[in-house]
Wavefront OBJ file of the C-alpha trace (Angstrom):
o trace
v 54.678 -3.900 16.429
v 55.623 -6.507 18.970
v 53.752 -7.008 22.211
v 54.602 -9.254 25.112
v 52.683 -9.896 28.276
v 52.564 -12.414 31.081
v 51.177 -12.830 34.542
v 49.594 -15.157 37.035
v 46.987 -15.287 39.730
v 46.246 -17.710 42.517
v 44.093 -18.035 45.592
v 40.950 -19.649 46.832
v 37.457 -18.707 47.924
v 37.131 -17.741 51.586
v 40.868 -17.147 51.441
v 43.086 -14.845 49.444
v 44.234 -14.099 45.973
v 47.217 -12.323 44.534
v 49.140 -12.063 41.333
v 50.949 -9.809 38.945
v 51.217 -8.963 35.312
v 53.893 -7.261 33.297
v 55.053 -6.861 29.763
v 56.272 -4.489 27.135
v 55.557 -3.419 23.595
v 57.809 -2.281 20.833
v 56.677 -0.651 17.639
v 56.994 2.298 15.339
v 54.732 4.720 17.139
v 54.838 6.182 20.587
v 52.041 6.205 23.098
v 50.971 4.950 26.458
v 48.206 3.182 28.249
v 47.164 2.971 31.849
v 44.258 1.769 33.887
v 43.188 -0.055 36.977
v 40.562 -2.391 38.274
v 39.109 -2.985 41.679
v 36.225 -4.823 43.232
v 35.259 -7.133 46.005
v 33.615 -10.393 46.794
v 33.511 -10.715 50.555
v 36.836 -8.873 50.391
v 38.701 -6.723 47.917
v 41.142 -6.626 45.104
v 42.803 -3.846 43.229
v 45.487 -3.253 40.687
v 46.984 -0.928 38.158
v 48.711 -0.925 34.854
v 50.663 1.650 32.953
v 53.318 1.900 30.298
v 54.744 3.481 27.219
v 54.709 1.947 23.803
v 58.253 1.458 22.532
v 59.422 1.416 26.122
v 57.703 -0.616 28.812
v 54.487 -1.615 30.445
v 54.060 -3.082 33.889
v 51.538 -3.414 36.635
v 50.336 -5.503 39.499
v 47.211 -6.512 41.302
v 46.582 -8.048 44.656
v 43.859 -8.585 47.183
v 42.099 -11.155 49.231
v 38.665 -12.596 49.728
v 37.228 -13.926 52.920
v 33.911 -15.412 53.723
l 1 2 3 4 5 6 7 8 9 10 11 12 13 14 15 16 17 18 19 20 21 22 23 24 25 26 27 28 29 30 31 32 33 34 35 36 37 38 39 40 41 42 43 44 45 46 47 48 49 50 51 52 53 54 55 56 57 58 59 60 61 62 63 64 65 66 67
C-alpha cells in the first residue's frame, strides 16, 4: 500500500493561524477514514479530514488565535 500526505501551517500567537493538509492512499483493500479536530487558545481552530483508500483523502483546517 502506498500513502502520501502533505500539508502546512503558519501563524503567530495573538494573531492567526491557518493551513491545509491533503493526500491519498493506494492499496489492495478498500476503506475510508474521516475525522476532525477543534479547539481554542484565546480563539479557535477547526478542521476535517476524510477519504477513501484506493481513491483519495483530503481535508483542511483553519482558525485564528487572538490575545
